[in-house]
N, C-alpha and C positions, 0 to 999 in steps of 0.2 A: 130572513130577508137576503142574506148573502147568497144562499142557494138560488134564489130567484134571479138575482142580479147576474150570477155566474152563468146560469142557464140561458138567459136572454143574451148575454154576451156571446156565448158560443154559437147559438143558432142565428142571431141577427148579424153579428159582425164577421165571425170566422166563416160560417157556412154561407150566409146570405150575401154579404158584400163581397167577400173574397172570391167565392165560387161564381157569384153573379157577374162580377167584372171580368173574370176569366172566360165565362161563357159568352160574353158579348164581344170578345176579341182582344181584351187587354192582356198583355203578357202576364203569366201567372205570378211571376216574382213581383212585378209592379202592383198587381192586384192585392197580393199579400201585404205589401208595404202600406198601401192605402187603407186596407182593412185594419191593419195594426195601428195606424195613426188614429183612425176613427174609434177603434176599441180603447185606446189609451184615454182619449177624451171622455168617452162614455164611462169607463171604469172609474176615473177620477171623480166625475160628477156623481155617479151612483154611490160610490163609497162615502163621499163627502156629505151628500144630502139625504141619502136613504139609509145606508147601513149603519153609519156611525153618528146619526143625528142625535141620539140620546146622550152619547158621550159629550157632544158639543154643547148640548143644553146644560149638562152638569158642570162643564167648565165655566159657562156664563154665570150659572148660579153661584159657583165658588168665587168668581171674580166680584160679584155683587156683595157677597158676604165680607170679603176682604175690604172692599171700599167702605163698608159701614163701620169698620173698626175705627176707633178714635185715632186720629192722625196727630202726631206730635211733631210739628215742624222744628227745624233747627233754630237755635236762638239767633236773633238778628244782631246782637252785639257780642263782641268777643269777651271771654272771661277776663277778669281783672289781672290775672297773672300772664296774660298773653302779650308778647312783645310785637306790636304791629309795625314798628319802624324798622325792625331788623337790626337795630343798634343795641349793643349791650351796655 
């Protein structure tokens, strides 16, 4: 899946948007900056929801298992040997 995402990234954003903006008259440097900004949003979304979706599901499954483990809350009362007043 990563190879597909990287290939689409190169052809769509680097060649498509970058070269396309430069072809319609936008300064080449500005076109590259705009294409780079679009590329970063695309790569974040593609990596998050396409490439590493299985790892994310595994983390959710682990969190659910941890939540099912018996929870032992802290005692509500202080132990008998605890000095609450701070006076000895």
